[in-house]
N, C-alpha and C positions, 0 to 999 in steps of 0.2 A: 293314371285315370283312364278308364276305358273310353276310347274315342267313340265307339258305337253307342255305349250307354249314355255318355254325355250328350251326344247328338240327339238321341231319343228324348232325353229329358228337356233339352232346349226346344225341340219341336213341340213337345207336349205343353211347355210353358207358353210358347208363342201362340199356340192355338187357343189356350185358355184366356190369354190376355186379349187377343183379337176378337174373341167371341163373348167377352164380358163375363165369362164364367169363372174368372180368377178370384173375384171378390169373396172374401171369407175363407179362402183356401191357402193363404200365404204360408201358414204353419205347415201344411202338408208338403208344400214344395221345399220349404226349408229342411224338413226332415228327409225328403228324398235327396236333397243336395248333400246333407250330412251322411246319408247312407252311401252315396257315391264316393265321398271322400274316404269313408271307413273301408269300403271295398278296395279302393286303390292302395291304402296303407297295408291291407292284408295281402293283396295280390301284387304289390309293387309294380303296377302297370301304368305309371305316369308317362306322358308323352309330351313332346314339344310340337306345337303347330308350326306351320310354315311361317317364316318371317317375310312379310311382303316388302320390307324396306331394303333388305340386303340382296334380293334377287337370288336367293339360294334355291337349290333344287326343291321340288315339292315333296320329296321323300321325307319321312319322319326322321328326325335326327336323334340318334342314340346318345344318351348321356348317363354314364354309369353312376354318377353322383346326384342325379336329379331327385331320386327318392329321398336322400338325406336333406337336400335343399328344401323340398316341399314339406318335409317333416319339421324343419326349422321354422319355416314361415307359419305353419299351422300351430306349432307350439307357442309362438309369439302372440297368437290371438287368444291364448288361454290365460286364466288368472295366475297360473304357475309362473308365467313370464315375469310377474312382478316380484317373485321371491328371489332376490338377487343372489343370495347365498347358494341357491340351487341353479338358477337360470344362467348365470354367468359361466360357471364351470361347464354346464351342459353345452352352451354355445361354443365354448372353447374346444370341447371334444369334437363337435361337429366340424368346426373350422379346420381342425387338424386333418380331418378326412377330406374336406371339400376344397380348401384353398391350396394354392401352390406351396405356400409356406405359412405357418402360424407359429410364432415364437412363444417363449415362456411368458406367463403372466399377462397375456393379452386379455383385455376386458372389452366385451361387446355387449352393449345394452339392447333393449328390445326394438323391434321394427327396423333393424338395419337391413337394407335391401342390396342385392348384388345381382348381376346378370348371369354369370356362370359360376364364379368362385374360383375356378381353376387358373385364372390369370391374376389372382390377388396374392401378394406376398406381404406379410405383416411381421415386423421385427419384434424383438422382446419388448414387453411393456406397452405396446400400442393400445390406445383407448379409442374405440368407436362408439360415440354416443348415439342416443335414440334418433330414429327417423333420418339417419344419414343414408345416402345412396351411392354405391360404388358401381359405376357402369364399366364392368371389366370385360367388355367385348375385346378390348385391348388390354395390355399389361398395366397393372397398378402396383407399384412398389412403395410401401410406406415404411420408413426407417424406424429404428428402436425409439421407444419413449415419446413418440409423437401422439398428440391428442387431436382427434377429429371431433369437433363439437356437434351438438344436435342440429339436424337439418341440413348438414353439409351435402353437396352434390359433387362428385368427382366423375367427370366425363372422359371417355377415351375415344369417342367417335363424333364425327360431324356428318351433316348431309350436304353433299355438293350442290351448289346452286348455279353452276355454269352449264348444265345440260338442259337446254331448252326443249328437248324432245320429251321430257318426262316431268311430271309434277315434282317439286322439290322434295316432298316427303317420301317419294317413291323412286328417287334417282340413285339409290344405293347409299353406302356408308363409306367414309374414309376413317381408318383407324390410326391412332397415334398413342404411344404409351404416356403414362403420367408417373413421375417420380417425386416423392416427398421425402426429404431428408430426415435424419434423426432429430429428436428433441425439439420438434416444431409444433406450433399450435395453429390449427385451421379453425377460425372463429365461426360462431353461430351463423347458420344459413349461408355461408360462403359457397361460391362455385369455383371449382378448379377445372378449367377447360382442357381439352385433349392436347397432347403434345407439349405440355408445360412441365418444367422441372423446378421444384422448390428446394432450397438448400437447407443447411444445418442451422438449427436454432432460429428459425424464422417465426414471425407472427403474421397471420393473415387476419385482418380485421373482420368483424361481423358484417355480413351482407355484402362482402366484396366479391368481385369477379376477377379471378386470376387468368389473364390471357397471354402472359409472357413469363419467361423464367425469372425466378427470384433468387438473388445471390445469398450466400450465408449471412447470418446475423442481421437480417433486414426485416423491418416492420413495413408491411404494405397495407393499403386500404383504398376503398373506393371502387367505382365502376367506370372504366376498368381499373384494377388495382395498380397503384403507383407507390414507389418507395416513399416512406414517411420519415424514417430515421434508421440509424444503425445502432446495434446493441452489442458491439464487440466487448469482450472482457478486458479489463484494465491490465491484467497480468496473465494468468493462466486460466485454462478451461479444463478442469479435471475430468469432466464427463466426456468431453471430446477426446482428450488424451486416452481415456480408458477405452473408448470405442475404436479409436484409431489403432490402438494396440491389440484389441480383441473385439471384433464386430459382434460377438456373442456375449459381451460383458453383461453381467447381471447386477442390477442395483440391489444392494442388500435388503431394501425394503419392498422389493417387488412382491406383489401378491402371488399366492400359489397357483 
């Protein structure tokens, strides 16, 4: 997106609103905004603005995959995003380009947001449901056959609060990776905070906030999430045996 043209349109809009000349012209500005987006898709001139929180240099950051990321977000605002037989394979194609790793049979529903994409690794058969958010400023690893339910937030950064020289929101960021093991379920609207590790075949209850590591075969819930029960198999765990033998093991019923 042209920084110059975007700035001109914002100045024009601000002037129209402040002078009360905007009324009745909303459709005109929506069309101009659409034209701005169309021009960016043709000219692939998207840019990233300065991040005021991280204290980065003010120079524009180059991102070779930003075009693909912006296309993904715009596609998800179209009616075609509801055509699952088309939209899910399309997102999988984009994820294989943008993400650090995207395994076979990954399912990503609409309005999944991520910060960069290049720090995300998804194992085979991972499901990301609608409106989940992956803050991959730090590394996010999600193991095979794990389901992330709708509305889940996975954070990899914090804002330090011990610098009294700066407002908390502008004191920078601390990054810590998140690891979620295979065959796990992260329930609806749960939050996984930075630096946490969730093991194999765990269940995180809906609306829970995970602030510490979760061992294998554990159900957790609450704010903060605490262990509720263990779900170890009585004898064998053939899925774990298969994954231990071959991390790229494919479930025979995995979608294409």
